[in-house]
C-alpha positions in Angstrom: 103.2 157.4 110.0 106.0 158.0 107.4 108.1 155.4 105.7 111.4 156.0 103.8 111.7 154.1 100.7 113.5 154.4 97.3 111.2 156.4 95.1 110.2 155.1 91.7 112.0 157.8 89.9 112.3 161.2 88.3 111.6 161.1 84.6 113.3 163.7 82.5 113.0 164.9 79.0 115.7 167.4 78.2 115.2 170.1 75.6 118.1 172.1 74.2 117.3 175.4 72.8 120.2 177.2 71.1 119.7 180.9 71.1 120.4 183.1 68.1 123.7 184.9 68.6 123.3 187.3 71.5 125.2 190.4 72.2 126.5 189.3 75.5 130.0 190.2 76.6 130.3 187.1 78.9 129.6 183.5 77.9 126.9 181.9 80.1 123.8 179.6 80.4 120.4 181.0 81.1 117.6 178.6 82.1 114.1 179.3 80.8 112.6 176.2 82.2 111.7 174.9 84.8 110.0 178.0 86.3 110.8 178.9 89.9 108.7 177.0 92.5 107.3 174.5 90.0 105.9 171.3 91.6 105.8 167.9 89.8 105.2 164.3 90.6 108.2 161.9 90.8 107.0 160.1 87.6 106.2 163.4 85.8 108.0 164.7 82.7 110.4 167.6 83.4 111.6 169.9 80.6 114.8 171.8 81.0 115.3 174.7 78.5 118.3 177.0 78.4 120.0 179.5 76.2 123.8 179.7 75.5 125.3 183.2 75.5 126.6 184.3 72.1 130.2 183.4 71.5 130.1 180.3 73.8 132.6 177.7 72.6 131.3 174.1 72.6 133.2 170.9 72.1 131.1 169.1 69.5 133.5 166.1 69.3 132.0 164.7 72.5 135.6 164.6 73.9 134.5 167.1 76.6 130.7 166.7 76.7 128.5 169.2 78.5 127.2 168.1 81.8 123.7 168.6 83.3 123.9 168.2 87.1 120.7 167.6 89.0 121.2 168.4 92.7 119.2 167.6 95.8 120.9 168.6 99.0 124.3 166.9 98.9 123.1 164.4 96.3 124.3 165.0 92.7 123.2 163.2 89.5 125.5 164.1 86.5 124.1 163.5 83.0 126.7 163.9 80.2 125.2 165.5 77.1 126.9 164.0 74.0 124.5 165.6 71.5 126.1 168.3 69.3 125.2 171.9 70.4 125.5 174.9 68.1 124.7 178.6 68.2 122.0 178.3 65.6 118.3 178.1 66.5 117.3 174.5 67.2 115.6 172.3 69.8 116.9 168.9 70.6 114.9 166.5 72.8 116.8 163.5 74.0 117.3 161.1 77.0 118.6 157.7 77.9 119.8 155.8 81.0 120.9 158.0 83.8 120.9 156.9 87.4 124.1 159.0 88.2 125.8 157.6 85.1 126.4 158.3 81.4 123.3 159.3 79.5 124.7 157.3 76.6 124.7 157.9 72.9 121.8 160.0 71.6 120.2 160.2 68.3 117.4 162.0 66.6 115.3 165.0 67.7 112.3 163.2 69.3 114.1 161.3 72.0 113.0 158.9 74.8 112.8 159.3 78.5 115.4 158.7 81.2 115.3 158.1 84.9 117.1 159.6 87.8 116.6 157.7 91.0 117.0 159.2 94.5 116.1 158.3 98.0 112.9 160.2 98.7 110.4 160.2 101.5 106.9 158.9 100.5 104.4 161.7 100.5 106.9 164.5 100.8 108.6 166.9 98.4 112.3 167.0 97.5 113.7 170.3 96.2 116.0 170.0 93.1 118.1 172.4 91.0 119.7 171.8 87.6 123.2 173.1 86.6 124.5 173.0 83.0 128.2 173.2 82.4 129.6 173.5 78.9 133.2 172.8 77.9 135.3 174.0 74.9 137.5 171.8 72.7 140.4 171.9 75.2 138.3 170.9 78.2 137.9 174.3 79.8 134.6 175.5 81.2 133.0 177.6 78.5 129.7 178.5 80.1 127.7 177.5 83.2 124.3 178.3 84.7 121.9 177.0 87.4 118.1 176.7 87.1 115.6 177.9 89.7 114.7 175.3 92.3 111.7 173.0 91.7 109.9 170.5 93.9 109.3 166.8 93.2 106.5 165.2 95.1 106.3 161.4 95.7 103.3 159.2 96.3 101.5 159.0 99.7 103.1 156.4 101.9 101.4 153.4 103.4 99.1 154.6 106.2 98.4 157.8 104.2 96.1 158.8 101.3 95.1 161.8 99.3 92.6 162.7 96.5 95.0 161.5 93.8 97.4 159.4 95.9 100.2 161.9 95.6 101.6 164.7 97.8 101.1 167.4 98.7 98.0 166.8 100.9 98.6 163.3 102.1 96.6 162.6 105.3 97.0 159.7 107.8 94.4 156.9 108.0 92.0 157.4 110.9 91.7 155.0 113.8 89.6 152.0 112.7 90.9 152.4 109.1 94.1 151.5 107.3 96.1 152.1 104.0 98.1 149.1 103.1 99.8 150.4 99.9 101.5 153.6 98.8 99.7 156.0 96.4 96.1 155.3 97.6 93.2 157.6 97.2 91.1 156.4 100.1 91.4 154.5 103.4 89.9 151.0 104.1 87.8 149.9 107.0 89.0 147.4 109.6 86.6 144.4 109.7 84.8 143.1 112.8 87.3 141.3 115.0 90.1 143.7 114.0 91.0 147.3 114.8 93.6 150.1 114.5 94.1 152.4 117.5 96.3 155.2 116.1 96.4 157.5 113.1 98.3 156.3 110.0 97.6 152.6 110.3 98.8 150.4 107.5 97.3 147.1 108.8 94.5 146.1 111.2 95.3 144.2 114.4 93.3 141.2 115.6 91.3 141.6 118.9 93.5 139.8 121.5 92.2 136.8 123.6 89.8 138.0 126.3 88.3 140.6 124.0 86.0 140.9 121.0 85.0 143.4 118.3 81.5 143.0 116.8 81.5 146.0 114.3 83.8 147.4 111.6 86.0 150.5 111.9 86.8 149.8 115.5 89.6 151.7 117.3 89.9 149.2 120.1 88.8 145.8 121.4 86.1 145.3 124.1 86.9 143.1 127.1 84.7 140.0 127.7 82.2 140.6 130.6 82.2 138.4 133.7 80.5 135.2 133.0 82.1 135.0 129.5 85.5 134.4 128.1 87.4 134.2 124.7 90.6 132.2 124.2 91.2 133.1 120.6 92.4 136.2 118.5 90.2 138.2 116.2 86.8 137.2 117.5 83.4 139.0 117.2 81.9 137.8 120.5 82.7 136.1 123.8 81.7 132.6 124.9 79.5 131.9 128.0 81.0 130.0 130.8 79.6 126.4 130.6 77.4 124.8 133.3 79.6 123.7 136.2 82.0 126.7 135.7 82.2 130.4 136.3 84.1 133.5 135.1 84.5 136.2 137.8 86.9 138.7 136.0 86.7 141.1 133.1 88.6 140.1 129.9 89.0 136.4 130.8 90.6 134.0 128.3 89.2 130.8 130.0 86.6 129.7 132.6 87.1 128.3 136.1 85.6 124.9 136.9 83.4 124.5 140.0 84.8 122.4 142.8 84.2 118.6 142.6 80.7 117.7 143.7 79.2 121.1 142.7 77.7 122.7 139.6 76.5 126.0 138.4 74.3 127.5 135.6 75.8 128.6 132.3 77.4 132.1 132.3 77.9 132.2 136.1 79.9 135.2 137.3 81.1 134.0 140.7 82.3 131.0 142.7 79.2 131.4 144.9 77.1 130.1 141.9 78.6 126.7 142.4 76.3 124.6 144.5 76.2 120.9 145.6 75.0 118.6 142.9 71.4 117.4 143.4 71.0 113.9 144.8 69.5 111.3 142.4 65.7 111.1 142.4 64.6 108.1 144.5 63.0 105.3 142.6 59.3 105.0 143.4 57.8 101.5 143.1 54.2 100.8 143.1 52.4 97.5 143.3 50.0 97.0 140.5 46.4 97.6 141.6 44.5 94.3 142.1 41.9 95.2 139.6 44.6 96.0 137.0 46.9 93.1 137.6 45.9 91.4 134.3 46.1 94.7 132.3 49.6 93.8 130.9 49.2 90.1 130.5 50.4 89.5 126.9 51.0 86.5 124.8 54.5 85.5 123.7 56.0 87.8 120.9 53.6 90.6 121.8 54.9 94.1 122.6 54.4 95.8 125.9 54.1 99.5 125.6 54.8 102.3 128.1 51.1 103.2 128.0 50.1 99.7 129.1 52.5 99.7 132.1 51.4 103.2 133.0 47.7 102.1 133.1 48.7 99.1 135.3 50.4 101.4 137.7 47.7 104.1 137.6 50.2 106.7 136.3 48.9 109.4 133.9 51.4 110.5 131.3 50.6 114.0 130.1 52.1 115.0 126.8 54.7 116.3 126.0 56.2 114.2 128.8 58.6 111.5 127.6 58.4 107.9 128.8 60.7 105.0 128.5 60.6 101.3 129.4 63.6 99.3 130.8 64.0 95.8 131.9 65.0 95.0 135.6 67.9 92.6 135.9 66.9 89.0 136.0 63.9 89.3 133.7 65.6 88.5 130.4 64.2 85.0 130.1 60.6 86.1 129.5 61.2 89.6 128.0 63.5 91.4 125.7 64.1 95.2 125.2 63.5 96.2 121.6 63.6 99.9 120.7 62.5 101.1 124.1 59.7 98.6 124.2 59.4 95.2 125.9 58.6 92.1 123.9 57.5 88.8 125.4 59.7 85.9 124.3 58.6 83.1 126.7 55.9 82.2 129.2 56.6 83.7 132.6 56.9 87.1 134.1 59.4 90.0 134.1 59.9 93.2 136.1 60.1 96.4 134.1 60.9 100.0 134.9 58.8 102.9 133.6 60.7 106.2 133.4 58.6 109.4 133.0 60.3 112.7 132.1 57.8 115.6 132.3 58.8 118.8 130.5 60.2 121.1 133.1 59.5 118.7 136.0 61.4 116.0 137.9 62.0 112.6 136.4 60.2 109.7 138.1 60.6 106.0 137.8 58.1 103.2 138.6 58.4 99.4 138.7 55.8 96.9 137.6 55.5 93.1 136.9 54.3 92.0 133.5 53.0 88.5 132.8 53.8 86.7 129.5 51.2 84.0 128.7 52.1 80.9 126.6 
């Protein structure tokens, strides 16, 4: 994946080298730097060196400044050189603001840096040349010359990386990985719940509803299996269909309720799992054995426990079965329910219900009469 953006820049330090008078019959400019085929980063420092042929006339009043033209394809950046040039041996380093405009006033030998901006493609090279044109005091071209071409590489784009973050050598991020910023030296892993399917990803995508991803570096999402569903984005697992529902398709985003009057186990995979709801367990009532009729006669304010009622009914409660006492309607005068126990409040009798819930078995209920003495 390649993105076009405005590059940060091409930083240039220009060095003027005036040659000792040469025995050349024609005035001209000969570049000694950069060398042919040189490659640099877009933020590197570029040195341009040249010699002026002997007898070259130069306007040192800055009325007709020399021009250094940087060319990339049809794009030109002209930098006007207002520093004095002579035919004596000297080296002048200078720079200033460029950006296809005046370089500005220059001073001193140890100059600063300047910037030439150009639309470049991240992770690719742009080929440049430099042409120096010198004018005499009447504005006529006195000498000109063009440098060998040189390459300027930019940073790797988003979705790409290299050992140093620059071209050449940028490679796309692999599926399951991404590169979110330009100039990166490594790719990052997509987290569980996210993925990238193609080369050159710059962001991970959430797993869509109906799917999940339970590991990093995924290149795709996994559909939820029948019996499960997932209504949300970016999830790491699917959800079982609840009891009374089913999911009969792959990649479902919701469950299907069973018809009214039917139910099903959790994670059911077909409508056939919905069966008629079981009928309520019939209440079993036993009369208290004659010999045990007085087993639960208690005085007023005493507590009647489930164990007492069970003994009266001849019911054995095997742990860890749970038991609970309730009061039959109409018995409130003699008894009160307090924290699942029956307390006698007045002389008389009351009917109670004993509910036994065996672990893994069917719930059973029993009725008994309890006498409250004065």
